[in-house]
Steps between C-alpha positions, in 0.01 A plus 500: 500500500667736749455875531814582301389286206155660503633856489399664169658807352535681172466815294163623374452777244184710472440573131224696330404815316532837676239576766354150536571505875831313529640722774175494699493121473861464611449734796204288610693176461781650706262636763644851482567780255835454328426618146342832409143494378313760296221486245747599228659241269877436499542605864750223578831569322745257659510128562432491874561184702274446800555201727217311670621251763285250687606187694424281197697698245604826339384672183685787335256717304624710210258789444578611145396800290195454282585382149403771252596666171796720597516868403851575635811333638349475847207305354737265319696448822178423692393240241841336520475476879169317463583261217844410633342341808308240300803273472622570854203385708336177613143628458318787330188677624332626183264778613215613272191714549141377525400828334657374175309181405737418212874557456601813310826552314697549822381179661546308176865602500538395864330167429751428225788579734355271768440218253858524374647509852328174603520609866197383704228765524233584757236709325347776715187672371503815712240773565199266490323757716493722190372231262149526355237259638459345157872428459596132493797475739568135420509580129747786561732262684484254210568770241796656683650163590473344154833364379684583822655260756238597761512294822227691689254781429348755738235769465529759777515863604844592634362835614243325720747225597267226380651148475858620539567237769390223261733648239788505750442132578497417129825689441686306769353172374634573150854580615774236510660369817795729557716707734431818694644786293457792740486547881154469659484869587593629153196605295649704215837507326504875441675752728307756705603779262323324214183452705507862613528621140212274395276631778565860395440414132172330587369808680603726212319275252186487711480873566586624151262249337512538119687831496849348530464142378819296511765767467565480876818358651613534859859504620593488868774760542575414862357279775650539848412404856518772765352512853258209445384656174573427135569808289427449130571741217359401161464638148189447289601513134266566208572567132369855449488829690119498471491162677732636768247775563225241546712304750569818700143629476363841597714642781669160532180325615530193275858430607390544862214249457732246337739538791226467764361177353843353433624576850217296657591190297872556556452517877303174487774340289793620713329485839607849605439869436599625156599851394449516124615775266399492133616694196347496152737500204461479122729290281401502136402158354671303778308184405700484176834592655725207590695693765178612672353149489812368671494780759138428590555124532375378162831374368525209258483158665 
């Protein structure tokens, strides 16, 4: 069998409840940070394609929003992004938590979706570093994999990067022989504006903690190169004036901190100096407004 015949490629979706560590796992599999990570559920809002290329093949990861009970149009849109991928991919990584020994209502719904899709599944029991000593890891894998087309199972800690290389090998082994879909040097299918907005949103989520949960959206107003520097102007939208005050902070300190942290990641992403200007704005109930969802990049797919 020659090299061309041995080349494996395909599309792999990461599916699971909110906050089970899908984005952390994908970043580790990719070897760099491409999806924002916080300790808050429902951080990922879009279906993000990340491309991992090695000489033996290419895998296109789809990091999807956590499947949850929606409370607004944005939540419905996020669920649709996640479930739509089940019929589009060659393999599914079903990520669950070792801190939940048995499936709750959310995982039961996901298991039904996976069983109906009949797409091959690799079961990933994540956060084993947080499991209790008396927990039976093997039993958890059996319980979560029951009735599903599971081809391999892994128990690991994505945060500590345990066994992620073994998982990568298993993913490529499960993919069909196929073509190269993207150039070797392409690692994500989103434009720099999208990544810049995600970096700013991540910092706002981290710094505001539970005060402004998921009412935050970021829109890049302009992004220009000038004298070996990228000048970015961005708006941070929330739903209420009180939330806007939290984003700004006393004497503008919170907005300044968000900008300082975001600028460091943006400079690493773009490979040059970044001048970042942020504004905080309130737009009432934007998560239930179709025009706002479209403006912020959450249009129907």
